[in-house]
C-alpha positions in Angstrom: 0.0 0.0 0.0 1.1 3.5 -0.8 0.8 6.1 2.0 0.4 9.7 1.0 1.5 12.6 3.2 -0.7 15.6 3.2 0.7 18.3 5.5 0.7 16.7 8.9 -1.7 13.8 7.8 -0.8 10.4 6.4 -3.5 9.0 4.2 -3.6 5.3 3.2 -5.9 2.3 2.8 -4.4 0.9 6.0 -4.5 4.1 7.9 -7.3 5.6 10.1 -10.1 7.2 8.0 -9.7 10.7 6.5 -12.8 12.9 6.0 -12.7 15.2 2.9 -15.5 17.6 3.5 -16.9 21.1 3.0 -19.4 22.9 0.8 -19.7 22.2 -2.9 -19.0 25.8 -3.7 -17.0 28.4 -1.7 -19.2 31.3 -0.7 -17.1 33.5 1.6 -14.2 33.3 4.0 -16.5 33.4 7.1 -18.8 30.7 5.7 -15.9 28.4 4.9 -14.3 28.8 8.3 -17.6 28.2 10.0 -18.0 24.9 8.2 -14.4 23.9 8.5 -14.3 24.7 12.2 -17.3 22.5 13.0 -16.0 19.6 10.9 -12.5 19.8 12.4 -14.0 19.8 15.9 -16.1 16.7 15.1 -13.2 14.9 13.5 -10.9 15.6 16.4 -13.6 14.3 18.8 -13.9 11.0 17.0 -10.4 10.3 15.7 -10.8 11.1 12.0 -8.3 13.0 9.9 -9.7 16.0 8.2 -9.3 17.8 4.9 -11.4 20.8 4.0 -12.9 20.8 0.5 -14.3 23.8 -1.4 -14.5 24.8 -5.1 -13.7 28.2 -6.4 -15.2 27.4 -9.8 -17.8 25.0 -10.9 -17.0 24.8 -14.5 -19.3 21.9 -15.4 -22.7 23.2 -14.3 -25.7 21.6 -15.9 -26.9 24.9 -17.5 -25.5 28.3 -18.5 -27.4 29.9 -15.6 -25.7 27.7 -13.0 -23.6 29.6 -10.4 -19.9 29.2 -11.1 -18.4 30.4 -7.8 -16.0 33.0 -6.5 -13.3 32.6 -9.2 -9.7 31.5 -8.7 -8.2 34.6 -7.0 -11.0 35.1 -4.4 -11.4 31.4 -3.9 -7.7 30.8 -3.2 -7.8 33.6 -0.6 -10.7 31.8 1.1 -8.7 28.6 1.2 -5.7 30.4 2.6 -7.9 31.8 5.3 -9.2 28.4 6.2 -5.7 26.9 6.4 -4.5 29.7 8.6 -7.5 29.7 10.9 -8.3 26.0 11.2 -4.9 24.5 10.5 -6.1 21.8 8.1 -5.1 20.8 4.6 -7.4 22.1 1.8 -8.6 20.6 -1.5 -10.1 22.3 -4.5 -11.0 21.4 -8.1 -9.0 22.4 -11.2 -10.3 22.4 -14.8 -7.4 23.5 -17.0 -3.6 22.8 -17.1 -2.7 26.5 -16.5 -4.6 26.5 -13.3 -2.4 23.8 -11.7 0.7 25.8 -10.7 -1.1 28.8 -9.1 -3.6 26.6 -7.3 -0.9 24.3 -6.0 0.7 27.4 -4.2 -2.3 27.3 -1.8 -4.1 24.0 -2.1 -2.6 20.8 -0.6 -4.7 18.6 -2.9 -5.6 19.3 -6.6 -8.7 17.5 -7.6 -9.3 16.3 -11.1 -13.1 16.3 -11.9 -14.6 13.0 -13.1 -15.4 14.5 -16.5 -11.7 15.3 -17.0 -10.0 12.2 -15.6 -8.6 11.1 -19.0 -7.3 14.6 -20.0 -3.6 13.7 -20.3 -2.3 17.3 -20.4 -4.2 18.2 -17.3 -3.1 15.1 -15.4 0.5 15.7 -16.3 0.4 19.4 -15.4 -1.2 18.6 -12.1 1.4 15.9 -11.3 4.3 18.2 -12.1 3.2 20.6 -9.3 4.2 18.0 -6.7 0.9 18.5 -4.9 -1.3 15.6 -3.9 -3.6 14.8 -6.8 -7.1 13.4 -6.2 -8.7 12.0 -9.4 -12.4 11.3 -9.5 -13.2 8.2 -11.6 -15.2 9.2 -14.6 -18.8 8.2 -14.7 -17.9 6.4 -18.0 -14.9 4.4 -16.7 -14.5 0.9 -15.2 -12.5 0.9 -12.0 -9.6 -1.0 -13.5 -9.2 1.8 -16.0 -8.0 4.1 -13.2 -4.6 2.4 -13.2 -4.0 4.1 -16.6 -5.1 7.4 -15.1 -2.7 7.0 -12.2 0.1 6.0 -14.5 -0.1 9.3 -16.4 0.3 11.3 -13.2 3.1 9.0 -11.8 5.0 9.5 -15.1 5.9 13.0 -13.7 7.6 11.4 -10.7 4.7 12.3 -8.5 3.1 9.3 -6.7 1.1 11.4 -4.3 -2.2 10.1 -5.8 -5.7 9.5 -4.5 -8.4 7.7 -6.5 -12.0 8.5 -6.0 -15.2 6.5 -6.7 -18.2 8.7 -7.5 -20.6 6.4 -9.3 -21.0 5.3 -12.9 -23.7 6.4 -15.3 -26.7 4.0 -15.3 -29.3 5.3 -17.7 -30.3 8.9 -18.0 -29.9 11.2 -15.0 -28.9 8.3 -12.8 -25.7 7.0 -11.2 -25.0 3.7 -9.4 -22.1 3.0 -7.1 -20.6 -0.5 -7.5 -18.8 -1.3 -4.2 -16.6 -3.8 -6.1 -14.8 -0.8 -7.6 -13.3 0.2 -4.2 -11.2 -3.0 -3.6 -10.5 -3.1 -7.4 -8.9 0.4 -7.3 -7.2 -0.5 -4.0 -5.2 -3.1 -6.0 -3.2 -0.1 -7.5 -1.9 0.5 -4.0 -3.0 4.1 -4.0 -5.3 5.4 -1.3 -9.0 5.1 -2.4 -11.7 7.6 -1.6 -15.5 7.2 -1.7 -17.4 10.2 -2.8 -20.7 9.5 -1.0 -22.5 12.6 -1.9 -21.9 12.8 -5.7 -22.7 9.1 -6.0 -26.3 9.9 -5.0 -26.4 12.9 -7.5 -28.9 12.8 -10.3 -27.0 14.6 -13.1 -29.2 17.0 -14.9 -32.2 15.5 -13.0 -33.9 18.8 -12.4 -33.7 19.9 -16.0 -31.6 23.0 -15.6 -29.7 21.6 -12.6 -28.7 18.3 -11.0 -30.9 16.6 -8.5 -30.0 14.1 -5.8 -31.0 11.8 -3.0 -29.1 13.2 0.0 -30.8 10.7 2.4 -28.7 7.9 0.8 -25.3 9.6 1.1 -24.8 8.2 4.7 -25.7 4.8 3.3 -23.0 5.0 0.7 -20.5 6.3 3.2 -21.2 3.5 5.7 -21.0 0.8 3.1 -17.7 2.1 1.7 -16.0 2.8 5.0 -16.8 -0.8 6.1 -14.4 -2.0 3.4 -11.4 -0.2 4.9 -10.8 2.6 2.4 -8.5 5.5 3.0 -11.0 8.4 2.9 -14.6 9.4 2.5 -15.7 12.5 0.6 -18.9 14.2 1.9 -20.1 17.6 0.8 -22.0 19.5 3.5 -23.8 22.8 4.0 -25.8 24.3 6.9 -28.8 24.9 4.6 -28.4 22.5 1.6 -31.7 23.6 0.0 -30.5 27.1 -0.5 -26.8 26.3 -1.4 -25.6 27.6 -4.7 -24.8 24.2 -6.1 -25.4 20.5 -5.4 -27.8 21.1 -2.5 -29.9 18.0 -3.2 -27.1 15.6 -2.5 -25.3 17.4 0.4 -25.5 16.3 4.0 -26.9 18.9 6.4 -24.0 20.2 8.5 -25.8 19.5 11.8 -25.9 15.8 10.9 -22.2 15.5 10.3 -20.9 15.0 13.8 -23.1 11.9 14.4 -22.2 10.6 10.9 -18.5 11.0 11.5 -18.8 9.1 14.8 -20.7 6.3 13.1 -18.2 6.1 10.2 -15.2 5.9 12.6 -16.9 2.9 14.2 -17.1 1.2 10.8 -13.5 2.2 10.1 -12.2 0.6 13.4 -14.2 -2.6 12.6 -12.8 -2.7 9.0 -9.2 -2.4 10.3 -9.6 -5.5 12.4 -10.1 -7.8 9.4 -9.1 -6.0 6.1 -10.7 -7.0 2.8 -8.4 -9.2 0.8 -9.3 -9.6 -2.9 
């Protein structure tokens, strides 16, 4: 197994669970710090490692009217503020090769969106920054195909790679998560992440926006963590129904402490008898 160091954290399939969590879209410095602070406190209370997630640009909105976000300059300033105030690593999405270097000056983890996971130039530019790279498996890929994705990044000499499951397309406006994909991707040795909130998304399901079934996000998280994966990805917001993006599949912030406690119970159980495929 490959362990990946992220600031003061060590993430691996044989390490205690890491929570990657935050709002879908960054809104303001105060808002981000409020969410990050509550999540960091809950993780500390229950023994989970914590990485704050927030996007400065949502470049793949369903419709032209979808809110894009703060933009790179303002968004990176928010992430800097979170790192300084909360003391946790931060993750954000990138969408173009020329974003990689400036974003890596602030973000500890560069995230490759699922739609872009086969874009060779983007993967190589990300890898060349030396930052940790989290790649979301495309909705169109088999889990064993992610070995080729990881190989592109590793060709830069950067093996600080995380691989994320987020569901696969299953008919129109529907995703399904195949739990077999998690141990399959674990065979690469790289830390594996389960994106529990986007796996219950209904892409384009509301016509001009994506829908979702947030009530099933904890189900996906519990099932995945029981397999002994490295991390779980959960987007959250204090008022998901009024969030600027992905509200239908985000977990309400006030439910997160209890969910984190539950997930750590599953994580401890999984460590006693690891899955062997």
